[in-house]
LUMFINU-788130 format. One record per residue: x, y, z of N, C-alpha, C, O in turn; residue number from 0. Coordinates in steps of 0.001 Angstrom, whole numbers. Layout:
REM residues N
<pt n_X="X" n_Y="Y" n_Z="Z" ca_X="X" ca_Y="Y" ca_Z="Z" c_X="X" c_Y="Y" c_Z="Z" o_X="X" o_Y="Y" o_Z="Z" num="NUM"/>
...
This chain:
REM residues 87
<pt n_X="-50369" n_Y="-51095" n_Z="-31455" ca_X="-49877" ca_Y="-50189" ca_Z="-32481" c_X="-48464" c_Y="-49672" c_Z="-32190" o_X="-47641" o_Y="-49591" o_Z="-33102" num="0"/>
<pt n_X="-48175" n_Y="-49325" n_Z="-30947" ca_X="-46846" ca_Y="-48820" ca_Z="-30604" c_X="-45804" c_Y="-49929" c_Z="-30750" o_X="-44678" o_Y="-49684" o_Z="-31185" num="1"/>
<pt n_X="-46193" n_Y="-51144" n_Z="-30382" ca_X="-45278" ca_Y="-52276" ca_Z="-30476" c_X="-44913" c_Y="-52544" c_Z="-31933" o_X="-43774" o_Y="-52908" o_Z="-32228" num="2"/>
<pt n_X="-45852" n_Y="-52370" n_Z="-32833" ca_X="-45597" ca_Y="-52583" ca_Z="-34253" c_X="-44523" c_Y="-51619" c_Z="-34754" o_X="-43658" o_Y="-52006" o_Z="-35540" num="3"/>
<pt n_X="-44576" n_Y="-50370" n_Z="-34303" ca_X="-43541" ca_Y="-49402" ca_Z="-34692" c_X="-42166" c_Y="-49837" c_Z="-34205" o_X="-41188" o_Y="-49751" o_Z="-34948" num="4"/>
<pt n_X="-42084" n_Y="-50303" n_Z="-32964" ca_X="-40809" ca_Y="-50781" ca_Z="-32428" c_X="-40298" c_Y="-51983" c_Z="-33220" o_X="-39101" o_Y="-52083" o_Z="-33491" num="5"/>
<pt n_X="-41186" n_Y="-52886" n_Z="-33587" ca_X="-40795" ca_Y="-54055" ca_Z="-34373" c_X="-40301" c_Y="-53660" c_Z="-35758" o_X="-39329" o_Y="-54228" o_Z="-36257" num="6"/>
<pt n_X="-40955" n_Y="-52703" n_Z="-36373" ca_X="-40527" ca_Y="-52249" ca_Z="-37699" c_X="-39156" c_Y="-51598" c_Z="-37631" o_X="-38290" o_Y="-51888" o_Z="-38456" num="7"/>
<pt n_X="-38953" n_Y="-50727" n_Z="-36662" ca_X="-37650" ca_Y="-50075" ca_Z="-36492" c_X="-36571" c_Y="-51110" c_Z="-36200" o_X="-35469" o_Y="-51027" o_Z="-36741" num="8"/>
<pt n_X="-36876" n_Y="-52068" n_Z="-35362" ca_X="-35918" ca_Y="-53133" ca_Z="-35043" c_X="-35568" c_Y="-53952" c_Z="-36281" o_X="-34402" o_Y="-54286" o_Z="-36495" num="9"/>
<pt n_X="-36562" n_Y="-54273" n_Z="-37088" ca_X="-36316" ca_Y="-55046" ca_Z="-38306" c_X="-35454" c_Y="-54266" c_Z="-39295" o_X="-34549" o_Y="-54829" o_Z="-39910" num="10"/>
<pt n_X="-35730" n_Y="-52982" n_Z="-39448" ca_X="-34959" ca_Y="-52155" ca_Z="-40386" c_X="-33516" c_Y="-52022" c_Z="-39928" o_X="-32595" o_Y="-52155" o_Z="-40734" num="11"/>
<pt n_X="-33309" n_Y="-51759" n_Z="-38639" ca_X="-31936" ca_Y="-51607" ca_Z="-38154" c_X="-31175" c_Y="-52932" c_Z="-38199" o_X="-29977" o_Y="-52950" o_Z="-38483" num="12"/>
<pt n_X="-31861" n_Y="-54035" n_Z="-37921" ca_X="-31208" ca_Y="-55346" ca_Z="-37995" c_X="-30802" c_Y="-55668" c_Z="-39424" o_X="-29687" o_Y="-56131" o_Z="-39666" num="13"/>
<pt n_X="-31695" n_Y="-55427" n_Z="-40365" ca_X="-31396" ca_Y="-55722" ca_Z="-41766" c_X="-30273" c_Y="-54839" c_Z="-42289" o_X="-29393" o_Y="-55316" o_Z="-43005" num="14"/>
<pt n_X="-30293" n_Y="-53556" n_Z="-41939" ca_X="-29221" ca_Y="-52673" ca_Z="-42405" c_X="-27892" c_Y="-53037" c_Z="-41756" o_X="-26844" o_Y="-52932" o_Z="-42392" num="15"/>
<pt n_X="-27925" n_Y="-53459" n_Z="-40512" ca_X="-26694" ca_Y="-53919" ca_Z="-39855" c_X="-26114" c_Y="-55140" c_Z="-40549" o_X="-24899" o_Y="-55233" o_Z="-40727" num="16"/>
<pt n_X="-26962" n_Y="-56069" n_Z="-40939" ca_X="-26499" ca_Y="-57262" ca_Z="-41655" c_X="-25907" c_Y="-56888" c_Z="-43017" o_X="-24925" o_Y="-57488" o_Z="-43456" num="17"/>
<pt n_X="-26500" n_Y="-55906" n_Z="-43676" ca_X="-25954" ca_Y="-55459" ca_Z="-44960" c_X="-24562" c_Y="-54847" c_Z="-44785" o_X="-23663" o_Y="-55090" o_Z="-45590" num="18"/>
<pt n_X="-24393" n_Y="-54051" n_Z="-43723" ca_X="-23074" ca_Y="-53481" ca_Z="-43452" c_X="-22050" c_Y="-54582" c_Z="-43174" o_X="-20918" o_Y="-54518" o_Z="-43653" num="19"/>
<pt n_X="-22445" n_Y="-55578" n_Z="-42409" ca_X="-21543" ca_Y="-56697" ca_Z="-42116" c_X="-21167" c_Y="-57421" c_Z="-43399" o_X="-19989" o_Y="-57677" o_Z="-43649" num="20"/>
<pt n_X="-22160" n_Y="-57752" n_Z="-44211" ca_X="-21913" ca_Y="-58465" ca_Z="-45462" c_X="-20985" c_Y="-57664" c_Z="-46370" o_X="-20023" o_Y="-58210" o_Z="-46911" num="21"/>
<pt n_X="-21269" n_Y="-56367" n_Z="-46541" ca_X="-20441" ca_Y="-55534" ca_Z="-47414" c_X="-19023" c_Y="-55373" c_Z="-46885" o_X="-18068" o_Y="-55358" o_Z="-47663" num="22"/>
<pt n_X="-18879" n_Y="-55253" n_Z="-45580" ca_X="-17539" ca_Y="-55125" ca_Z="-45002" c_X="-16712" c_Y="-56375" c_Z="-45263" o_X="-15549" o_Y="-56282" o_Z="-45655" num="23"/>
<pt n_X="-17307" n_Y="-57542" n_Z="-45048" ca_X="-16583" ca_Y="-58787" ca_Z="-45285" c_X="-16290" c_Y="-58957" c_Z="-46770" o_X="-15203" o_Y="-59402" o_Z="-47140" num="24"/>
<pt n_X="-17243" n_Y="-58608" n_Z="-47619" ca_X="-17060" ca_Y="-58749" ca_Z="-49068" c_X="-15950" c_Y="-57833" c_Z="-49577" o_X="-15116" o_Y="-58256" o_Z="-50378" num="25"/>
<pt n_X="-15937" n_Y="-56584" n_Z="-49118" ca_X="-14968" ca_Y="-55603" ca_Z="-49613" c_X="-13586" c_Y="-55737" c_Z="-48987" o_X="-12575" o_Y="-55614" o_Z="-49679" num="26"/>
<pt n_X="-13538" n_Y="-55992" n_Z="-47667" ca_X="-12268" ca_Y="-55928" ca_Z="-46950" c_X="-11802" c_Y="-57255" c_Z="-46379" o_X="-10641" o_Y="-57377" o_Z="-45988" num="27"/>
<pt n_X="-12668" n_Y="-58244" n_Z="-46320" ca_X="-12290" ca_Y="-59550" ca_Z="-45799" c_X="-12657" c_Y="-59731" c_Z="-44335" o_X="-12962" o_Y="-58769" o_Z="-43629" num="28"/>
<pt n_X="-12621" n_Y="-60991" n_Z="-43890" ca_X="-13041" ca_Y="-61286" ca_Z="-42521" c_X="-12091" c_Y="-60763" c_Z="-41451" o_X="-12515" o_Y="-60491" o_Z="-40327" num="29"/>
<pt n_X="-10825" n_Y="-60623" n_Z="-41785" ca_X="-9862" ca_Y="-60154" ca_Z="-40778" c_X="-10149" c_Y="-58704" c_Z="-40403" o_X="-10152" o_Y="-58352" o_Z="-39223" num="30"/>
<pt n_X="-10388" n_Y="-57872" n_Z="-41398" ca_X="-10701" ca_Y="-56462" ca_Z="-41126" c_X="-12004" c_Y="-56366" c_Z="-40340" o_X="-12116" o_Y="-55551" o_Z="-39424" num="31"/>
<pt n_X="-12985" n_Y="-57187" n_Z="-40686" ca_X="-14247" ca_Y="-57183" ca_Z="-39954" c_X="-14031" c_Y="-57557" c_Z="-38490" o_X="-14625" o_Y="-56954" o_Z="-37597" num="32"/>
<pt n_X="-13180" n_Y="-58553" n_Z="-38247" ca_X="-12887" ca_Y="-58967" ca_Z="-36876" c_X="-12232" c_Y="-57830" c_Z="-36094" o_X="-12551" o_Y="-57611" o_Z="-34926" num="33"/>
<pt n_X="-11320" n_Y="-57111" n_Z="-36736" ca_X="-10675" ca_Y="-55960" ca_Z="-36085" c_X="-11720" c_Y="-54900" c_Z="-35744" o_X="-11709" o_Y="-54345" o_Z="-34645" num="34"/>
<pt n_X="-12613" n_Y="-54620" n_Z="-36678" ca_X="-13649" ca_Y="-53616" ca_Z="-36450" c_X="-14531" c_Y="-54011" c_Z="-35273" o_X="-14803" o_Y="-53191" o_Z="-34396" num="35"/>
<pt n_X="-14977" n_Y="-55261" n_Z="-35250" ca_X="-15876" ca_Y="-55695" ca_Z="-34183" c_X="-15178" c_Y="-55740" c_Z="-32826" o_X="-15779" o_Y="-55387" o_Z="-31811" num="36"/>
<pt n_X="-13929" n_Y="-56166" n_Z="-32797" ca_X="-13185" ca_Y="-56205" ca_Z="-31537" c_X="-12972" c_Y="-54795" c_Z="-31003" o_X="-13130" o_Y="-54548" o_Z="-29807" num="37"/>
<pt n_X="-12616" n_Y="-53875" n_Z="-31887" ca_X="-12432" ca_Y="-52481" ca_Z="-31491" c_X="-13746" c_Y="-51888" c_Z="-30994" o_X="-13767" o_Y="-51151" o_Z="-30009" num="38"/>
<pt n_X="-14838" n_Y="-52210" n_Z="-31679" ca_X="-16154" ca_Y="-51719" ca_Z="-31263" c_X="-16509" c_Y="-52204" c_Z="-29863" o_X="-17030" o_Y="-51442" o_Z="-29049" num="39"/>
<pt n_X="-16227" n_Y="-53474" n_Z="-29586" ca_X="-16519" ca_Y="-54014" ca_Z="-28256" c_X="-15679" c_Y="-53336" c_Z="-27188" o_X="-16171" o_Y="-53016" o_Z="-26105" num="40"/>
<pt n_X="-14412" n_Y="-53121" n_Z="-27500" ca_X="-13520" ca_Y="-52483" ca_Z="-26536" c_X="-13987" c_Y="-51056" c_Z="-26244" o_X="-14050" o_Y="-50645" o_Z="-25085" num="41"/>
<pt n_X="-14311" n_Y="-50308" n_Z="-27290" ca_X="-14793" ca_Y="-48941" ca_Z="-27096" c_X="-16128" c_Y="-48917" c_Z="-26365" o_X="-16375" o_Y="-48034" o_Z="-25543" num="42"/>
<pt n_X="-16984" n_Y="-49878" n_Z="-26661" ca_X="-18282" ca_Y="-49954" ca_Z="-25995" c_X="-18112" c_Y="-50154" c_Z="-24495" o_X="-18819" o_Y="-49530" o_Z="-23704" num="43"/>
<pt n_X="-17195" n_Y="-51007" n_Z="-24102" ca_X="-16936" ca_Y="-51241" ca_Z="-22673" c_X="-16407" c_Y="-49974" c_Z="-22015" o_X="-16859" o_Y="-49602" o_Z="-20932" num="44"/>
<pt n_X="-15454" n_Y="-49311" n_Z="-22661" ca_X="-14867" ca_Y="-48095" ca_Z="-22084" c_X="-15886" c_Y="-46970" c_Z="-21975" o_X="-15974" o_Y="-46305" o_Z="-20942" num="45"/>
<pt n_X="-16658" n_Y="-46754" n_Z="-23040" ca_X="-17656" ca_Y="-45678" ca_Z="-23024" c_X="-18742" c_Y="-45964" c_Z="-21988" o_X="-19162" o_Y="-45064" o_Z="-21261" num="46"/>
<pt n_X="-19195" n_Y="-47213" n_Z="-21922" ca_X="-20215" ca_Y="-47585" ca_Z="-20947" c_X="-19714" c_Y="-47362" c_Z="-19522" o_X="-20446" o_Y="-46869" o_Z="-18665" num="47"/>
<pt n_X="-18465" n_Y="-47730" n_Z="-19284" ca_X="-17883" ca_Y="-47552" ca_Z="-17959" c_X="-17828" c_Y="-46075" c_Z="-17569" o_X="-18109" o_Y="-45716" o_Z="-16426" num="48"/>
<pt n_X="-17462" n_Y="-45224" n_Z="-18530" ca_X="-17375" ca_Y="-43798" ca_Z="-18236" c_X="-18759" c_Y="-43152" c_Z="-18153" o_X="-19026" o_Y="-42352" o_Z="-17256" num="49"/>
<pt n_X="-19630" n_Y="-43504" n_Z="-19091" ca_X="-20943" ca_Y="-42870" ca_Z="-19169" c_X="-21797" c_Y="-43163" c_Z="-17940" o_X="-22465" o_Y="-42271" o_Z="-17415" num="50"/>
<pt n_X="-21775" n_Y="-44408" n_Z="-17485" ca_X="-22590" ca_Y="-44796" ca_Z="-16338" c_X="-21796" c_Y="-44789" c_Z="-15034" o_X="-22287" o_Y="-45242" o_Z="-14000" num="51"/>
<pt n_X="-20576" n_Y="-44278" n_Z="-15088" ca_X="-19698" ca_Y="-44123" ca_Z="-13928" c_X="-19531" c_Y="-45421" c_Z="-13151" o_X="-19613" o_Y="-45445" o_Z="-11923" num="52"/>
<pt n_X="-19294" n_Y="-46501" n_Z="-13895" ca_X="-18988" ca_Y="-47787" ca_Z="-13268" c_X="-17472" c_Y="-47917" c_Z="-13196" o_X="-16809" o_Y="-48075" o_Z="-14221" num="53"/>
<pt n_X="-16936" n_Y="-47852" n_Z="-12008" ca_X="-15473" ca_Y="-47958" ca_Z="-11907" c_X="-15009" c_Y="-49370" c_Z="-12255" o_X="-15667" o_Y="-50356" o_Z="-11921" num="54"/>
<pt n_X="-13875" n_Y="-49446" n_Z="-12926" ca_X="-13287" ca_Y="-50744" ca_Z="-13246" c_X="-12161" c_Y="-51005" c_Z="-12252" o_X="-11259" o_Y="-50184" o_Z="-12081" num="55"/>
<pt n_X="-12231" n_Y="-52138" n_Z="-11615" ca_X="-11167" ca_Y="-52493" ca_Z="-10682" c_X="-9902" c_Y="-52814" c_Z="-11459" o_X="-9934" o_Y="-53001" o_Z="-12676" num="56"/>
<pt n_X="-8796" n_Y="-52874" n_Z="-10748" ca_X="-7524" ca_Y="-53206" ca_Z="-11387" c_X="-7590" c_Y="-54598" c_Z="-12005" o_X="-7042" o_Y="-54826" o_Z="-13083" num="57"/>
<pt n_X="-8266" n_Y="-55540" n_Z="-11317" ca_X="-8430" ca_Y="-56893" ca_Z="-11854" c_X="-9196" c_Y="-56881" c_Z="-13173" o_X="-8796" o_Y="-57527" o_Z="-14142" num="58"/>
<pt n_X="-10302" n_Y="-56137" n_Z="-13198" ca_X="-11118" ca_Y="-56066" ca_Z="-14409" c_X="-10351" c_Y="-55409" c_Z="-15546" o_X="-10435" o_Y="-55848" o_Z="-16693" num="59"/>
<pt n_X="-9607" n_Y="-54364" n_Z="-15231" ca_X="-8813" ca_Y="-53679" ca_Z="-16246" c_X="-7734" c_Y="-54600" c_Z="-16802" o_X="-7534" o_Y="-54659" o_Z="-18015" num="60"/>
<pt n_X="-7048" n_Y="-55305" n_Z="-15941" ca_X="-6023" ca_Y="-56259" ca_Z="-16395" c_X="-6645" c_Y="-57374" c_Z="-17237" o_X="-6083" o_Y="-57777" o_Z="-18255" num="61"/>
<pt n_X="-7799" n_Y="-57864" n_Z="-16809" ca_X="-8487" ca_Y="-58896" ca_Z="-17569" c_X="-8870" c_Y="-58416" c_Z="-18956" o_X="-8695" o_Y="-59139" o_Z="-19937" num="62"/>
<pt n_X="-9392" n_Y="-57196" n_Z="-19045" ca_X="-9774" ca_Y="-56636" ca_Z="-20340" c_X="-8550" c_Y="-56459" c_Z="-21237" o_X="-8604" o_Y="-56755" o_Z="-22430" num="63"/>
<pt n_X="-7450" n_Y="-55977" n_Z="-20665" ca_X="-6220" ca_Y="-55802" ca_Z="-21441" c_X="-5724" c_Y="-57146" c_Z="-21961" o_X="-5310" o_Y="-57245" o_Z="-23116" num="64"/>
<pt n_X="-5758" n_Y="-58174" n_Z="-21131" ca_X="-5310" ca_Y="-59503" ca_Z="-21557" c_X="-6217" c_Y="-60045" c_Z="-22665" o_X="-5727" o_Y="-60522" o_Z="-23689" num="65"/>
<pt n_X="-7530" n_Y="-59973" n_Z="-22467" ca_X="-8470" ca_Y="-60516" ca_Z="-23460" c_X="-8315" c_Y="-59801" c_Z="-24794" o_X="-8166" o_Y="-60449" o_Z="-25829" num="66"/>
<pt n_X="-8349" n_Y="-58467" n_Z="-24781" ca_X="-8248" ca_Y="-57740" ca_Z="-26043" c_X="-6849" c_Y="-57851" c_Z="-26639" o_X="-6697" o_Y="-57846" o_Z="-27861" num="67"/>
<pt n_X="-5837" n_Y="-57948" n_Z="-25799" ca_X="-4481" ca_Y="-58167" ca_Z="-26309" c_X="-4371" c_Y="-59487" c_Z="-27048" o_X="-3789" o_Y="-59548" o_Z="-28131" num="68"/>
<pt n_X="-4926" n_Y="-60543" n_Z="-26470" ca_X="-4905" ca_Y="-61855" ca_Z="-27115" c_X="-5700" c_Y="-61830" c_Z="-28419" o_X="-5265" o_Y="-62388" o_Z="-29426" num="69"/>
<pt n_X="-6862" n_Y="-61182" n_Z="-28396" ca_X="-7669" ca_Y="-61093" ca_Z="-29613" c_X="-6918" c_Y="-60370" c_Z="-30730" o_X="-6883" o_Y="-60845" o_Z="-31865" num="70"/>
<pt n_X="-6323" n_Y="-59230" n_Z="-30413" ca_X="-5581" ca_Y="-58499" ca_Z="-31434" c_X="-4345" c_Y="-59277" c_Z="-31886" o_X="-3966" o_Y="-59200" o_Z="-33054" num="71"/>
<pt n_X="-3717" n_Y="-60019" n_Z="-30985" ca_X="-2578" ca_Y="-60850" ca_Z="-31369" c_X="-3006" c_Y="-61932" c_Z="-32357" o_X="-2323" o_Y="-62166" o_Z="-33353" num="72"/>
<pt n_X="-4123" n_Y="-62589" n_Z="-32089" ca_X="-4621" ca_Y="-63626" ca_Z="-32999" c_X="-4988" c_Y="-63036" c_Z="-34355" o_X="-4712" o_Y="-63630" o_Z="-35396" num="73"/>
<pt n_X="-5607" n_Y="-61868" n_Z="-34332" ca_X="-5956" ca_Y="-61208" ca_Z="-35592" c_X="-4702" c_Y="-60877" c_Z="-36382" o_X="-4661" o_Y="-61070" o_Z="-37597" num="74"/>
<pt n_X="-3684" n_Y="-60381" n_Z="-35702" ca_X="-2426" ca_Y="-60037" ca_Z="-36381" c_X="-1764" c_Y="-61277" c_Z="-36966" o_X="-1251" o_Y="-61237" o_Z="-38084" num="75"/>
<pt n_X="-1773" n_Y="-62382" n_Z="-36218" ca_X="-1193" ca_Y="-63628" ca_Z="-36731" c_X="-1905" c_Y="-64084" c_Z="-38001" o_X="-1260" o_Y="-64480" o_Z="-38972" num="76"/>
<pt n_X="-3231" n_Y="-64027" n_Z="-37991" ca_X="-3991" ca_Y="-64428" ca_Z="-39176" c_X="-3693" c_Y="-63507" c_Z="-40353" o_X="-3576" o_Y="-63961" o_Z="-41492" num="77"/>
<pt n_X="-3570" n_Y="-62216" n_Z="-40075" ca_X="-3270" ca_Y="-61262" ca_Z="-41133" c_X="-1900" c_Y="-61546" c_Z="-41739" o_X="-1755" o_Y="-61561" o_Z="-42961" num="78"/>
<pt n_X="-893" n_Y="-61771" n_Z="-40894" ca_X="454" ca_Y="-62048" ca_Z="-41395" c_X="505" c_Y="-63376" c_Z="-42147" o_X="1203" o_Y="-63487" o_Z="-43155" num="79"/>
<pt n_X="-221" n_Y="-64374" n_Z="-41674" ca_X="-270" ca_Y="-65662" ca_Z="-42377" c_X="-896" c_Y="-65485" c_Z="-43757" o_X="-439" o_Y="-66074" o_Z="-44736" num="80"/>
<pt n_X="-1927" n_Y="-64683" n_Z="-43822" ca_X="-2582" ca_Y="-64439" ca_Z="-45109" c_X="-1658" c_Y="-63674" c_Z="-46051" o_X="-1637" o_Y="-63939" o_Z="-47253" num="81"/>
<pt n_X="-900" n_Y="-62733" n_Z="-45512" ca_X="53" ca_Y="-61976" ca_Z="-46326" c_X="1143" c_Y="-62897" c_Z="-46872" o_X="1525" o_Y="-62784" o_Z="-48037" num="82"/>
<pt n_X="1642" n_Y="-63805" n_Z="-46036" ca_X="2679" ca_Y="-64740" ca_Z="-46469" c_X="2170" c_Y="-65691" c_Z="-47551" o_X="2916" o_Y="-66034" o_Z="-48468" num="83"/>
<pt n_X="919" n_Y="-66118" n_Z="-47458" ca_X="343" ca_Y="-67008" ca_Z="-48470" c_X="202" c_Y="-66316" c_Z="-49816" o_X="378" o_Y="-66937" o_Z="-50864" num="84"/>
<pt n_X="-115" n_Y="-65033" n_Z="-49783" ca_X="-321" ca_Y="-64312" ca_Z="-51041" c_X="1002" c_Y="-63939" c_Z="-51711" o_X="1023" o_Y="-63642" o_Z="-52905" num="85"/>
<pt n_X="2107" n_Y="-63950" n_Z="-50958" ca_X="3425" ca_Y="-63645" ca_Z="-51537" c_X="4050" c_Y="-64836" c_Z="-52078" o_X="5161" o_Y="-64765" o_Z="-52604" num="86"/>
């Protein structure tokens, strides 16, 4: 019985999450969705590191900056390419 409650809650949250994803892409496009998800991942890493007091080494910090920098650069390139096509 307890497991059924967890499954129902999981199904509801999964379905509502998919609806938010679908609506975000429909209303704002895939580029904005990519920015939102990348930002969410970055904030999740930072909050988790602070909340659970996991220190990030200089190597890990540099790696995260490089990865997220490249991701945001690619997103910006796609956004500018899309802007140029529409003009």
